[in-house]
C-alpha positions as a Markdown table, in Angstrom:
| # | Residue | x | y | z |
|---|---|---|---|---|
| 1 | Met | 89.9 | 70.8 | 220.1 |
| 2 | Asn | 91.6 | 74.0 | 218.8 |
| 3 | Asp | 90.1 | 77.5 | 219.0 |
| 4 | Val | 89.5 | 77.8 | 215.3 |
| 5 | Ala | 87.3 | 74.7 | 215.2 |
| 6 | Ala | 85.5 | 75.8 | 218.4 |
| 7 | Thr | 84.6 | 79.2 | 217.0 |
| 8 | Ala | 83.6 | 77.9 | 213.6 |
| 9 | Leu | 81.1 | 75.3 | 214.8 |
| 10 | Gln | 77.5 | 76.0 | 213.7 |
| 11 | Arg | 74.2 | 74.3 | 214.5 |
| 12 | Ile | 72.4 | 73.8 | 211.1 |
| 13 | Arg | 68.7 | 72.9 | 211.0 |
| 14 | Leu | 67.2 | 71.4 | 207.9 |
| 15 | His | 63.5 | 71.1 | 207.2 |
| 16 | Leu | 62.0 | 68.9 | 204.6 |
| 17 | Ala | 61.3 | 70.9 | 201.4 |
| 18 | Arg | 58.1 | 70.8 | 199.4 |
| 19 | Ser | 57.5 | 67.5 | 197.7 |
| 20 | Arg | 54.7 | 65.4 | 196.4 |
| 21 | Asp | 54.1 | 63.9 | 199.8 |
| 22 | Phe | 54.6 | 67.3 | 201.6 |
| 23 | Pro | 53.3 | 70.1 | 199.3 |
| 24 | Glu | 54.0 | 72.7 | 201.9 |
| 25 | Gly | 57.3 | 71.1 | 203.2 |
| 26 | Ser | 57.5 | 70.0 | 206.8 |
| 27 | Ala | 59.2 | 71.4 | 209.9 |
| 28 | Arg | 58.5 | 68.1 | 211.6 |
| 29 | His | 60.8 | 66.2 | 209.3 |
| 30 | Gly | 64.5 | 67.0 | 209.1 |
| 31 | Tyr | 67.9 | 67.2 | 210.7 |
| 32 | Glu | 69.8 | 69.3 | 213.1 |
| 33 | Phe | 73.6 | 68.9 | 212.9 |
| 34 | Val | 76.7 | 70.6 | 214.1 |
| 35 | Ala | 79.5 | 71.4 | 211.6 |
| 36 | Pro | 82.4 | 73.9 | 211.2 |
| 37 | Leu | 81.6 | 76.2 | 208.4 |
| 38 | Asp | 84.0 | 78.5 | 206.6 |
| 39 | Ala | 83.4 | 82.1 | 205.6 |
| 40 | Arg | 81.4 | 80.9 | 202.5 |
| 41 | Gly | 79.2 | 78.6 | 204.5 |
| 42 | His | 80.8 | 75.4 | 203.3 |
| 43 | Ile | 81.8 | 72.6 | 205.7 |
| 44 | Asp | 85.4 | 73.0 | 206.6 |
| 45 | Leu | 87.2 | 69.7 | 206.4 |
| 46 | Glu | 90.3 | 70.7 | 208.4 |
| 47 | Ser | 88.2 | 72.2 | 211.2 |
| 48 | Trp | 86.0 | 69.1 | 211.2 |
| 49 | Lys | 89.1 | 66.9 | 211.7 |
| 50 | Ala | 89.9 | 68.8 | 214.9 |
| 51 | Ala | 86.3 | 68.8 | 216.2 |
| 52 | Arg | 84.8 | 65.6 | 214.8 |
| 53 | Ala | 83.5 | 64.4 | 218.2 |
| 54 | Ala | 81.4 | 67.6 | 218.5 |
| 55 | Cys | 79.9 | 67.2 | 215.0 |
| 56 | Thr | 76.7 | 65.5 | 216.0 |
| 57 | Val | 73.4 | 65.0 | 214.1 |
| 58 | Thr | 69.8 | 64.4 | 215.2 |
| 59 | Arg | 67.3 | 63.2 | 212.7 |
| 60 | Phe | 63.7 | 64.1 | 213.6 |
| 61 | Trp | 61.0 | 62.5 | 211.4 |
| 62 | Gly | 57.3 | 63.1 | 212.4 |
| 63 | Thr | 56.3 | 60.9 | 215.2 |
| 64 | Asp | 59.3 | 58.6 | 214.9 |
| 65 | Ala | 61.8 | 58.6 | 217.8 |
| 66 | Pro | 64.7 | 60.9 | 217.1 |
| 67 | Glu | 68.0 | 59.3 | 215.9 |
| 68 | Ser | 71.4 | 60.6 | 217.0 |
| 69 | Gly | 74.7 | 60.2 | 215.3 |
| 70 | His | 77.7 | 62.0 | 213.9 |
| 71 | Leu | 78.7 | 63.9 | 210.8 |
| 72 | Val | 81.4 | 61.8 | 209.1 |
| 73 | His | 83.6 | 62.4 | 206.1 |
| 74 | Arg | 84.1 | 59.1 | 204.2 |
| 75 | Ala | 86.2 | 58.2 | 201.2 |
| 76 | Gly | 84.4 | 57.5 | 198.0 |
| 77 | Gly | 81.6 | 59.4 | 196.2 |
| 78 | Ala | 81.5 | 61.6 | 193.1 |
| 79 | Gln | 84.4 | 63.8 | 194.2 |
| 80 | Gly | 86.4 | 61.3 | 196.1 |
| 81 | Ala | 84.7 | 61.8 | 199.5 |
| 82 | Thr | 81.2 | 62.0 | 200.9 |
| 83 | Trp | 79.8 | 63.7 | 204.0 |
| 84 | Val | 77.4 | 61.3 | 205.8 |
| 85 | Phe | 75.2 | 61.2 | 208.9 |
| 86 | Asp | 76.4 | 58.0 | 210.7 |
| 87 | Tyr | 74.0 | 56.7 | 213.3 |
| 88 | Glu | 75.9 | 53.5 | 214.3 |
| 89 | Glu | 79.7 | 53.4 | 214.4 |
| 90 | Gly | 81.2 | 50.5 | 212.6 |
| 91 | Thr | 78.5 | 49.9 | 210.0 |
| 92 | Ser | 77.6 | 51.9 | 206.9 |
| 93 | Glu | 74.2 | 50.3 | 206.4 |
| 94 | Asp | 72.4 | 53.1 | 208.3 |
| 95 | Asp | 74.4 | 56.0 | 206.9 |
| 96 | Glu | 72.6 | 58.9 | 205.1 |
| 97 | Ala | 74.7 | 60.6 | 202.5 |
| 98 | Gly | 74.6 | 64.3 | 201.8 |
| 99 | Tyr | 74.3 | 64.9 | 198.0 |
| 100 | Arg | 77.3 | 67.1 | 197.1 |
| 101 | Phe | 77.5 | 68.5 | 200.6 |
| 102 | Ala | 81.0 | 69.8 | 200.0 |
| 103 | Asp | 79.7 | 72.0 | 197.2 |
| 104 | His | 76.8 | 73.6 | 199.0 |
| 105 | Ala | 76.8 | 76.6 | 201.2 |
| 106 | Phe | 74.8 | 76.1 | 204.4 |
| 107 | Ala | 72.8 | 79.4 | 204.7 |
| 108 | Pro | 69.1 | 79.9 | 205.5 |
| 109 | Gly | 67.0 | 79.4 | 202.4 |
| 110 | Glu | 69.5 | 77.2 | 200.5 |
| 111 | Tyr | 68.5 | 73.7 | 199.5 |
| 112 | Val | 70.5 | 70.5 | 200.0 |
| 113 | Ser | 69.6 | 66.8 | 199.4 |
| 114 | Leu | 70.2 | 63.7 | 201.5 |
| 115 | Arg | 70.0 | 60.1 | 200.4 |
| 116 | Glu | 68.5 | 58.0 | 203.2 |
| 117 | Glu | 69.6 | 54.5 | 204.1 |
| 118 | Asp | 66.8 | 53.0 | 201.9 |
| 119 | Gly | 68.1 | 54.9 | 198.9 |
| 120 | Ala | 65.3 | 57.6 | 198.9 |
| 121 | Leu | 66.6 | 61.1 | 198.0 |
| 122 | His | 64.9 | 64.0 | 199.8 |
| 123 | Thr | 65.4 | 67.7 | 199.4 |
| 124 | Phe | 65.7 | 70.0 | 202.5 |
| 125 | Val | 65.8 | 73.7 | 203.0 |
| 126 | Val | 68.3 | 75.2 | 205.4 |
| 127 | Phe | 66.1 | 76.6 | 208.0 |
| 128 | Ser | 68.7 | 78.1 | 210.3 |
| 129 | Val | 72.4 | 78.4 | 211.0 |
| 130 | Val | 73.4 | 79.5 | 214.5 |
| 131 | Pro | 76.6 | 79.2 | 216.6 |
| 132 | Ala | 76.8 | 75.9 | 218.3 |
């Protein structure tokens, strides 16, 4: 791993935003992942390529057991590629895709959406971004 990727890695925590099922949102439902961010807070593809093994994700969902995986950049999607949380290497059935993750700045208070493996789209608020 190069020094640029190592210094750019950030630990990003997402909490479930307000919704019909969770009118106050939920800190018990969300994700924590590691990704290299550029100066604007966007995921840096080139740095990710150098540090992909370190770009992990943990999904925490209420009382369910946490799931661990990796942040992966896949071909396809609206802009030719999609960032996904991949929990089982070799299969895409369990992947959760970030909705336009390449366009979003990951900064506290910002909102992002993820499509779960069952197709449900949930909105999350960026709770924190700290050096990994």
